[in-house]
mmCIF file of the N, C-alpha and C atoms, coordinates in Angstrom:
data_MODEL
# 
_entry.id   MODEL 
# 
loop_
_atom_site.group_PDB 
_atom_site.id 
_atom_site.type_symbol 
_atom_site.label_atom_id 
_atom_site.label_alt_id 
_atom_site.label_comp_id 
_atom_site.label_asym_id 
_atom_site.label_entity_id 
_atom_site.label_seq_id 
_atom_site.pdbx_PDB_ins_code 
_atom_site.Cartn_x 
_atom_site.Cartn_y 
_atom_site.Cartn_z 
_atom_site.occupancy 
_atom_site.B_iso_or_equiv 
_atom_site.pdbx_formal_charge 
_atom_site.auth_seq_id 
_atom_site.auth_comp_id 
_atom_site.auth_asym_id 
_atom_site.auth_atom_id 
_atom_site.pdbx_PDB_model_num 
ATOM 1   N N  . MET A 1 1  ? 0.824  -1.200 0.000   1.00 0.00 ? 1  MET A N  1 
ATOM 2   C CA . MET A 1 1  ? 0.000  0.000  0.000   1.00 0.00 ? 1  MET A CA 1 
ATOM 3   C C  . MET A 1 1  ? 0.867  1.263  0.000   1.00 0.00 ? 1  MET A C  1 
ATOM 4   N N  . ILE A 1 2  ? 1.924  1.223  0.803   1.00 0.00 ? 2  ILE A N  1 
ATOM 5   C CA . ILE A 1 2  ? 2.802  2.391  0.898   1.00 0.00 ? 2  ILE A CA 1 
ATOM 6   C C  . ILE A 1 2  ? 3.510  2.637  -0.436  1.00 0.00 ? 2  ILE A C  1 
ATOM 7   N N  . THR A 1 3  ? 3.918  1.553  -1.096  1.00 0.00 ? 3  THR A N  1 
ATOM 8   C CA . THR A 1 3  ? 4.588  1.702  -2.387  1.00 0.00 ? 3  THR A CA 1 
ATOM 9   C C  . THR A 1 3  ? 3.653  2.317  -3.428  1.00 0.00 ? 3  THR A C  1 
ATOM 10  N N  . LEU A 1 4  ? 2.412  1.848  -3.453  1.00 0.00 ? 4  LEU A N  1 
ATOM 11  C CA . LEU A 1 4  ? 1.432  2.390  -4.394  1.00 0.00 ? 4  LEU A CA 1 
ATOM 12  C C  . LEU A 1 4  ? 1.179  3.874  -4.144  1.00 0.00 ? 4  LEU A C  1 
ATOM 13  N N  . LEU A 1 5  ? 1.022  4.249  -2.879  1.00 0.00 ? 5  LEU A N  1 
ATOM 14  C CA . LEU A 1 5  ? 0.801  5.662  -2.547  1.00 0.00 ? 5  LEU A CA 1 
ATOM 15  C C  . LEU A 1 5  ? 2.015  6.517  -2.905  1.00 0.00 ? 5  LEU A C  1 
ATOM 16  N N  . THR A 1 6  ? 3.205  5.971  -2.713  1.00 0.00 ? 6  THR A N  1 
ATOM 17  C CA . THR A 1 6  ? 4.422  6.703  -3.069  1.00 0.00 ? 6  THR A CA 1 
ATOM 18  C C  . THR A 1 6  ? 4.478  6.948  -4.573  1.00 0.00 ? 6  THR A C  1 
ATOM 19  N N  . ILE A 1 7  ? 4.164  5.922  -5.346  1.00 0.00 ? 7  ILE A N  1 
ATOM 20  C CA . ILE A 1 7  ? 4.180  6.059  -6.805  1.00 0.00 ? 7  ILE A CA 1 
ATOM 21  C C  . ILE A 1 7  ? 3.109  7.050  -7.260  1.00 0.00 ? 7  ILE A C  1 
ATOM 22  N N  . LEU A 1 8  ? 1.897  6.941  -6.711  1.00 0.00 ? 8  LEU A N  1 
ATOM 23  C CA . LEU A 1 8  ? 0.819  7.866  -7.075  1.00 0.00 ? 8  LEU A CA 1 
ATOM 24  C C  . LEU A 1 8  ? 1.164  9.305  -6.702  1.00 0.00 ? 8  LEU A C  1 
ATOM 25  N N  . THR A 1 9  ? 1.803  9.488  -5.548  1.00 0.00 ? 9  THR A N  1 
ATOM 26  C CA . THR A 1 9  ? 2.206  10.825 -5.133  1.00 0.00 ? 9  THR A CA 1 
ATOM 27  C C  . THR A 1 9  ? 3.247  11.395 -6.092  1.00 0.00 ? 9  THR A C  1 
ATOM 28  N N  . GLY A 1 10 ? 4.198  10.578 -6.495  1.00 0.00 ? 10 GLY A N  1 
ATOM 29  C CA . GLY A 1 10 ? 5.211  11.023 -7.457  1.00 0.00 ? 10 GLY A CA 1 
ATOM 30  C C  . GLY A 1 10 ? 4.599  11.397 -8.795  1.00 0.00 ? 10 GLY A C  1 
ATOM 31  N N  . ILE A 1 11 ? 3.664  10.586 -9.273  1.00 0.00 ? 11 ILE A N  1 
ATOM 32  C CA . ILE A 1 11 ? 2.994  10.881 -10.541 1.00 0.00 ? 11 ILE A CA 1 
ATOM 33  C C  . ILE A 1 11 ? 2.201  12.181 -10.431 1.00 0.00 ? 11 ILE A C  1 
ATOM 34  N N  . ALA A 1 12 ? 1.512  12.367 -9.312  1.00 0.00 ? 12 ALA A N  1 
ATOM 35  C CA . ALA A 1 12 ? 0.734  13.593 -9.113  1.00 0.00 ? 12 ALA A CA 1 
ATOM 36  C C  . ALA A 1 12 ? 1.645  14.813 -9.055  1.00 0.00 ? 12 ALA A C  1 
ATOM 37  N N  . MET A 1 13 ? 2.812  14.663 -8.433  1.00 0.00 ? 13 MET A N  1 
ATOM 38  C CA . MET A 1 13 ? 3.769  15.769 -8.378  1.00 0.00 ? 13 MET A CA 1 
ATOM 39  C C  . MET A 1 13 ? 4.255  16.143 -9.773  1.00 0.00 ? 13 MET A C  1 
ATOM 40  N N  . LEU A 1 14 ? 4.589  15.132 -10.572 1.00 0.00 ? 14 LEU A N  1 
ATOM 41  C CA . LEU A 1 14 ? 5.056  15.400 -11.930 1.00 0.00 ? 14 LEU A CA 1 
ATOM 42  C C  . LEU A 1 14 ? 3.950  16.011 -12.789 1.00 0.00 ? 14 LEU A C  1 
ATOM 43  N N  . ALA A 1 15 ? 2.724  15.554 -12.610 1.00 0.00 ? 15 ALA A N  1 
ATOM 44  C CA . ALA A 1 15 ? 1.603  16.120 -13.364 1.00 0.00 ? 15 ALA A CA 1 
ATOM 45  C C  . ALA A 1 15 ? 1.389  17.582 -12.983 1.00 0.00 ? 15 ALA A C  1 
ATOM 46  N N  . THR A 1 16 ? 1.521  17.882 -11.697 1.00 0.00 ? 16 THR A N  1 
ATOM 47  C CA . THR A 1 16 ? 1.385  19.262 -11.234 1.00 0.00 ? 16 THR A CA 1 
ATOM 48  C C  . THR A 1 16 ? 2.482  20.134 -11.838 1.00 0.00 ? 16 THR A C  1 
ATOM 49  N N  . LEU A 1 17 ? 3.697  19.630 -11.826 1.00 0.00 ? 17 LEU A N  1 
ATOM 50  C CA . LEU A 1 17 ? 4.820  20.381 -12.381 1.00 0.00 ? 17 LEU A CA 1 
ATOM 51  C C  . LEU A 1 17 ? 4.649  20.606 -13.886 1.00 0.00 ? 17 LEU A C  1 
ATOM 52  N N  . GLY A 1 18 ? 4.216  19.579 -14.598 1.00 0.00 ? 18 GLY A N  1 
ATOM 53  C CA . GLY A 1 18 ? 3.996  19.714 -16.036 1.00 0.00 ? 18 GLY A CA 1 
ATOM 54  C C  . GLY A 1 18 ? 2.913  20.727 -16.353 1.00 0.00 ? 18 GLY A C  1 
ATOM 55  N N  . THR A 1 19 ? 1.835  20.690 -15.584 1.00 0.00 ? 19 THR A N  1 
ATOM 56  C CA . THR A 1 19 ? 0.744  21.641 -15.789 1.00 0.00 ? 19 THR A CA 1 
ATOM 57  C C  . THR A 1 19 ? 1.194  23.062 -15.465 1.00 0.00 ? 19 THR A C  1 
ATOM 58  N N  . LEU A 1 20 ? 1.992  23.200 -14.436 1.00 0.00 ? 20 LEU A N  1 
ATOM 59  C CA . LEU A 1 20 ? 2.524  24.514 -14.073 1.00 0.00 ? 20 LEU A CA 1 
ATOM 60  C C  . LEU A 1 20 ? 3.351  25.098 -15.214 1.00 0.00 ? 20 LEU A C  1 
ATOM 61  N N  . PHE A 1 21 ? 4.272  24.302 -15.757 1.00 0.00 ? 21 PHE A N  1 
ATOM 62  C CA . PHE A 1 21 ? 5.118  24.791 -16.845 1.00 0.00 ? 21 PHE A CA 1 
ATOM 63  C C  . PHE A 1 21 ? 4.317  25.079 -18.106 1.00 0.00 ? 21 PHE A C  1 
ATOM 64  N N  . ALA A 1 22 ? 3.331  24.235 -18.404 1.00 0.00 ? 22 ALA A N  1 
ATOM 65  C CA . ALA A 1 22 ? 2.500  24.479 -19.591 1.00 0.00 ? 22 ALA A CA 1 
ATOM 66  C C  . ALA A 1 22 ? 1.719  25.785 -19.438 1.00 0.00 ? 22 ALA A C  1 
ATOM 67  N N  . GLY A 1 23 ? 1.186  26.040 -18.243 1.00 0.00 ? 23 GLY A N  1 
ATOM 68  C CA . GLY A 1 23 ? 0.455  27.285 -18.001 1.00 0.00 ? 23 GLY A CA 1 
ATOM 69  C C  . GLY A 1 23 ? 1.364  28.499 -18.060 1.00 0.00 ? 23 GLY A C  1 
ATOM 70  N N  . MET A 1 24 ? 2.565  28.367 -17.506 1.00 0.00 ? 24 MET A N  1 
ATOM 71  C CA . MET A 1 24 ? 3.503  29.489 -17.542 1.00 0.00 ? 24 MET A CA 1 
ATOM 72  C C  . MET A 1 24 ? 3.956  29.778 -18.967 1.00 0.00 ? 24 MET A C  1 
ATOM 73  N N  . LEU A 1 25 ? 4.189  28.742 -19.733 1.00 0.00 ? 25 LEU A N  1 
ATOM 74  C CA . LEU A 1 25 ? 4.572  28.935 -21.135 1.00 0.00 ? 25 LEU A CA 1 
ATOM 75  C C  . LEU A 1 25 ? 3.464  29.633 -21.904 1.00 0.00 ? 25 LEU A C  1 
ATOM 76  N N  . GLY A 1 26 ? 2.230  29.277 -21.629 1.00 0.00 ? 26 GLY A N  1 
ATOM 77  C CA . GLY A 1 26 ? 1.096  29.936 -22.282 1.00 0.00 ? 26 GLY A CA 1 
ATOM 78  C C  . GLY A 1 26 ? 1.009  31.404 -21.923 1.00 0.00 ? 26 GLY A C  1 
ATOM 79  N N  . LEU A 1 27 ? 1.324  31.726 -20.667 1.00 0.00 ? 27 LEU A N  1 
ATOM 80  C CA . LEU A 1 27 ? 1.304  33.130 -20.252 1.00 0.00 ? 27 LEU A CA 1 
ATOM 81  C C  . LEU A 1 27 ? 2.423  33.921 -20.924 1.00 0.00 ? 27 LEU A C  1 
ATOM 82  N N  . VAL A 1 28 ? 3.596  33.318 -21.010 1.00 0.00 ? 28 VAL A N  1 
ATOM 83  C CA . VAL A 1 28 ? 4.741  34.006 -21.596 1.00 0.00 ? 28 VAL A CA 1 
ATOM 84  C C  . VAL A 1 28 ? 4.526  34.233 -23.091 1.00 0.00 ? 28 VAL A C  1 
ATOM 85  N N  . ARG A 1 29 ? 4.013  33.211 -23.767 1.00 0.00 ? 29 ARG A N  1 
ATOM 86  C CA . ARG A 1 29 ? 3.777  33.335 -25.202 1.00 0.00 ? 29 ARG A CA 1 
ATOM 87  C C  . ARG A 1 29 ? 2.560  34.192 -25.518 1.00 0.00 ? 29 ARG A C  1 
ATOM 88  N N  . GLN A 1 30 ? 1.765  34.439 -24.525 1.00 0.00 ? 30 GLN A N  1 
ATOM 89  C CA . GLN A 1 30 ? 0.502  35.180 -24.660 1.00 0.00 ? 30 GLN A CA 1 
ATOM 90  C C  . GLN A 1 30 ? -0.399 34.509 -25.684 1.00 0.00 ? 30 GLN A C  1 
ATOM 91  N N  . ASP A 1 31 ? -0.493 33.180 -25.542 1.00 0.00 ? 31 ASP A N  1 
ATOM 92  C CA . ASP A 1 31 ? -1.422 32.412 -26.360 1.00 0.00 ? 31 ASP A CA 1 
ATOM 93  C C  . ASP A 1 31 ? -2.837 32.693 -25.872 1.00 0.00 ? 31 ASP A C  1 
ATOM 94  N N  . ASP A 1 32 ? -3.701 31.743 -26.046 1.00 0.00 ? 32 ASP A N  1 
ATOM 95  C CA . ASP A 1 32 ? -5.094 31.860 -25.628 1.00 0.00 ? 32 ASP A CA 1 
ATOM 96  C C  . ASP A 1 32 ? -5.167 32.007 -24.100 1.00 0.00 ? 32 ASP A C  1 
ATOM 97  N N  . PRO A 1 33 ? -5.652 33.145 -23.586 1.00 0.00 ? 33 PRO A N  1 
ATOM 98  C CA . PRO A 1 33 ? -5.707 33.327 -22.134 1.00 0.00 ? 33 PRO A CA 1 
ATOM 99  C C  . PRO A 1 33 ? -6.692 32.374 -21.457 1.00 0.00 ? 33 PRO A C  1 
ATOM 100 N N  . VAL A 1 34 ? -7.697 31.929 -22.166 1.00 0.00 ? 34 VAL A N  1 
ATOM 101 C CA . VAL A 1 34 ? -8.657 30.986 -21.576 1.00 0.00 ? 34 VAL A CA 1 
ATOM 102 C C  . VAL A 1 34 ? -7.972 29.654 -21.298 1.00 0.00 ? 34 VAL A C  1 
ATOM 103 N N  . ARG A 1 35 ? -7.158 29.215 -22.244 1.00 0.00 ? 35 ARG A N  1 
ATOM 104 C CA . ARG A 1 35 ? -6.433 27.942 -22.070 1.00 0.00 ? 35 ARG A CA 1 
ATOM 105 C C  . ARG A 1 35 ? -5.439 28.043 -20.917 1.00 0.00 ? 35 ARG A C  1 
ATOM 106 N N  . SER A 1 36 ? -4.742 29.151 -20.836 1.00 0.00 ? 36 SER A N  1 
ATOM 107 C CA . SER A 1 36 ? -3.776 29.341 -19.760 1.00 0.00 ? 36 SER A CA 1 
ATOM 108 C C  . SER A 1 36 ? -4.480 29.345 -18.401 1.00 0.00 ? 36 SER A C  1 
ATOM 109 N N  . ASN A 1 37 ? -5.626 29.994 -18.339 1.00 0.00 ? 37 ASN A N  1 
ATOM 110 C CA . ASN A 1 37 ? -6.392 30.034 -17.100 1.00 0.00 ? 37 ASN A CA 1 
ATOM 111 C C  . ASN A 1 37 ? -6.884 28.640 -16.718 1.00 0.00 ? 37 ASN A C  1 
ATOM 112 N N  . GLN A 1 38 ? -7.302 27.878 -17.718 1.00 0.00 ? 38 GLN A N  1 
ATOM 113 C CA . GLN A 1 38 ? -7.771 26.523 -17.470 1.00 0.00 ? 38 GLN A CA 1 
ATOM 114 C C  . GLN A 1 38 ? -6.618 25.639 -16.956 1.00 0.00 ? 38 GLN A C  1 
ATOM 115 N N  . LEU A 1 39 ? -5.443 25.819 -17.523 1.00 0.00 ? 39 LEU A N  1 
ATOM 116 C CA . LEU A 1 39 ? -4.291 25.061 -17.049 1.00 0.00 ? 39 LEU A CA 1 
ATOM 117 C C  . LEU A 1 39 ? -3.945 25.414 -15.598 1.00 0.00 ? 39 LEU A C  1 
ATOM 118 N N  . MET A 1 40 ? -4.077 26.670 -15.237 1.00 0.00 ? 40 MET A N  1 
ATOM 119 C CA . MET A 1 40 ? -3.793 27.057 -13.858 1.00 0.00 ? 40 MET A CA 1 
ATOM 120 C C  . MET A 1 40 ? -4.843 26.476 -12.899 1.00 0.00 ? 40 MET A C  1 
ATOM 121 N N  . ARG A 1 41 ? -6.078 26.368 -13.356 1.00 0.00 ? 41 ARG A N  1 
ATOM 122 C CA . ARG A 1 41 ? -7.105 25.713 -12.522 1.00 0.00 ? 41 ARG A CA 1 
ATOM 123 C C  . ARG A 1 41 ? -6.766 24.243 -12.311 1.00 0.00 ? 41 ARG A C  1 
ATOM 124 N N  . TRP A 1 42 ? -6.331 23.584 -13.387 1.00 0.00 ? 42 TRP A N  1 
ATOM 125 C CA . TRP A 1 42 ? -5.939 22.185 -13.271 1.00 0.00 ? 42 TRP A CA 1 
ATOM 126 C C  . TRP A 1 42 ? -4.742 22.038 -12.338 1.00 0.00 ? 42 TRP A C  1 
ATOM 127 N N  . ARG A 1 43 ? -3.842 23.007 -12.365 1.00 0.00 ? 43 ARG A N  1 
ATOM 128 C CA . ARG A 1 43 ? -2.689 22.959 -11.468 1.00 0.00 ? 43 ARG A CA 1 
ATOM 129 C C  . ARG A 1 43 ? -3.129 22.975 -10.012 1.00 0.00 ? 43 ARG A C  1 
ATOM 130 N N  . VAL A 1 44 ? -4.098 23.830 -9.698  1.00 0.00 ? 44 VAL A N  1 
ATOM 131 C CA . VAL A 1 44 ? -4.587 23.920 -8.327  1.00 0.00 ? 44 VAL A CA 1 
ATOM 132 C C  . VAL A 1 44 ? -5.246 22.606 -7.912  1.00 0.00 ? 44 VAL A C  1 
ATOM 133 N N  . ILE A 1 45 ? -6.033 22.026 -8.813  1.00 0.00 ? 45 ILE A N  1 
ATOM 134 C CA . ILE A 1 45 ? -6.683 20.750 -8.520  1.00 0.00 ? 45 ILE A CA 1 
ATOM 135 C C  . ILE A 1 45 ? -5.639 19.661 -8.296  1.00 0.00 ? 45 ILE A C  1 
ATOM 136 N N  . LEU A 1 46 ? -4.634 19.618 -9.174  1.00 0.00 ? 46 LEU A N  1 
ATOM 137 C CA . LEU A 1 46 ? -3.588 18.610 -9.030  1.00 0.00 ? 46 LEU A CA 1 
ATOM 138 C C  . LEU A 1 46 ? -2.766 18.819 -7.756  1.00 0.00 ? 46 LEU A C  1 
ATOM 139 N N  . GLN A 1 47 ? -2.565 20.064 -7.361  1.00 0.00 ? 47 GLN A N  1 
ATOM 140 C CA . GLN A 1 47 ? -1.860 20.322 -6.103  1.00 0.00 ? 47 GLN A CA 1 
ATOM 141 C C  . GLN A 1 47 ? -2.658 19.774 -4.926  1.00 0.00 ? 47 GLN A C  1 
ATOM 142 N N  . GLY A 1 48 ? -3.967 19.958 -4.966  1.00 0.00 ? 48 GLY A N  1 
ATOM 143 C CA . GLY A 1 48 ? -4.813 19.426 -3.894  1.00 0.00 ? 48 GLY A CA 1 
ATOM 144 C C  . GLY A 1 48 ? -4.749 17.911 -3.833  1.00 0.00 ? 48 GLY A C  1 
ATOM 145 N N  . VAL A 1 49 ? -4.791 17.271 -4.995  1.00 0.00 ? 49 VAL A N  1 
ATOM 146 C CA . VAL A 1 49 ? -4.693 15.809 -5.047  1.00 0.00 ? 49 VAL A CA 1 
ATOM 147 C C  . VAL A 1 49 ? -3.338 15.354 -4.514  1.00 0.00 ? 49 VAL A C  1 
ATOM 148 N N  . THR A 1 50 ? -2.287 16.052 -4.894  1.00 0.00 ? 50 THR A N  1 
ATOM 149 C CA . THR A 1 50 ? -0.942 15.695 -4.442  1.00 0.00 ? 50 THR A CA 1 
ATOM 150 C C  . THR A 1 50 ? -0.812 15.821 -2.935  1.00 0.00 ? 50 THR A C  1 
ATOM 151 N N  . VAL A 1 51 ? -1.310 16.898 -2.384  1.00 0.00 ? 51 VAL A N  1 
ATOM 152 C CA . VAL A 1 51 ? -1.237 17.099 -0.930  1.00 0.00 ? 51 VAL A CA 1 
ATOM 153 C C  . VAL A 1 51 ? -2.064 16.031 -0.213  1.00 0.00 ? 51 VAL A C  1 
ATOM 154 N N  . ALA A 1 52 ? -3.250 15.724 -0.729  1.00 0.00 ? 52 ALA A N  1 
ATOM 155 C CA . ALA A 1 52 ? -4.094 14.694 -0.109  1.00 0.00 ? 52 ALA A CA 1 
ATOM 156 C C  . ALA A 1 52 ? -3.398 13.331 -0.143  1.00 0.00 ? 52 ALA A C  1 
ATOM 157 N N  . LEU A 1 53 ? -2.783 12.994 -1.265  1.00 0.00 ? 53 LEU A N  1 
ATOM 158 C CA . LEU A 1 53 ? -2.054 11.722 -1.352  1.00 0.00 ? 53 LEU A CA 1 
ATOM 159 C C  . LEU A 1 53 ? -0.860 11.696 -0.401  1.00 0.00 ? 53 LEU A C  1 
ATOM 160 N N  . PHE A 1 54 ? -0.180 12.819 -0.280  1.00 0.00 ? 54 PHE A N  1 
ATOM 161 C CA . PHE A 1 54 ? 0.968  12.896 0.620   1.00 0.00 ? 54 PHE A CA 1 
ATOM 162 C C  . PHE A 1 54 ? 0.533  12.722 2.070   1.00 0.00 ? 54 PHE A C  1 
ATOM 163 N N  . VAL A 1 55 ? -0.560 13.369 2.454   1.00 0.00 ? 55 VAL A N  1 
ATOM 164 C CA . VAL A 1 55 ? -1.082 13.227 3.824   1.00 0.00 ? 55 VAL A CA 1 
ATOM 165 C C  . VAL A 1 55 ? -1.508 11.786 4.072   1.00 0.00 ? 55 VAL A C  1 
ATOM 166 N N  . LEU A 1 56 ? -2.190 11.195 3.093   1.00 0.00 ? 56 LEU A N  1 
ATOM 167 C CA . LEU A 1 56 ? -2.607 9.800  3.225   1.00 0.00 ? 56 LEU A CA 1 
ATOM 168 C C  . LEU A 1 56 ? -1.392 8.885  3.365   1.00 0.00 ? 56 LEU A C  1 
ATOM 169 N N  . LEU A 1 57 ? -0.343 9.164  2.616   1.00 0.00 ? 57 LEU A N  1 
ATOM 170 C CA . LEU A 1 57 ? 0.879  8.392  2.718   1.00 0.00 ? 57 LEU A CA 1 
ATOM 171 C C  . LEU A 1 57 ? 1.496  8.512  4.115   1.00 0.00 ? 57 LEU A C  1 
ATOM 172 N N  . LEU A 1 58 ? 1.481  9.708  4.673   1.00 0.00 ? 58 LEU A N  1 
ATOM 173 C CA . LEU A 1 58 ? 2.010  9.896  6.021   1.00 0.00 ? 58 LEU A CA 1 
ATOM 174 C C  . LEU A 1 58 ? 1.180  9.154  7.069   1.00 0.00 ? 58 LEU A C  1 
ATOM 175 N N  . VAL A 1 59 ? -0.137 9.171  6.905   1.00 0.00 ? 59 VAL A N  1 
ATOM 176 C CA . VAL A 1 59 ? -1.010 8.497  7.857   1.00 0.00 ? 59 VAL A CA 1 
ATOM 177 C C  . VAL A 1 59 ? -0.816 6.980  7.787   1.00 0.00 ? 59 VAL A C  1 
ATOM 178 N N  . VAL A 1 60 ? -0.734 6.452  6.584   1.00 0.00 ? 60 VAL A N  1 
ATOM 179 C CA . VAL A 1 60 ? -0.598 5.008  6.402   1.00 0.00 ? 60 VAL A CA 1 
ATOM 180 C C  . VAL A 1 60 ? 0.771  4.523  6.881   1.00 0.00 ? 60 VAL A C  1 
ATOM 181 N N  . SER A 1 61 ? 1.789  5.328  6.709   1.00 0.00 ? 61 SER A N  1 
ATOM 182 C CA . SER A 1 61 ? 3.144  4.884  7.067   1.00 0.00 ? 61 SER A CA 1 
ATOM 183 C C  . SER A 1 61 ? 3.399  4.920  8.574   1.00 0.00 ? 61 SER A C  1 
ATOM 184 N N  . ARG A 1 62 ? 2.516  5.486  9.338   1.00 0.00 ? 62 ARG A N  1 
ATOM 185 C CA . ARG A 1 62 ? 2.723  5.522  10.795  1.00 0.00 ? 62 ARG A CA 1 
ATOM 186 C C  . ARG A 1 62 ? 2.423  4.232  11.424  1.00 0.00 ? 62 ARG A C  1 
# 
């Protein structure tokens, strides 16, 4: 269980980082502002999922 949570947490972290960079690139290039805003919303959602998985991992590992 701990291994699965560790892997899921790592994947969520990488997804958050990828979404962050994609949103920042969109802002810098001044592409479609709606798309950039949507990517930033997804980043916030992914951050919440990552934090929840990390907390769950800490609880399970005790």
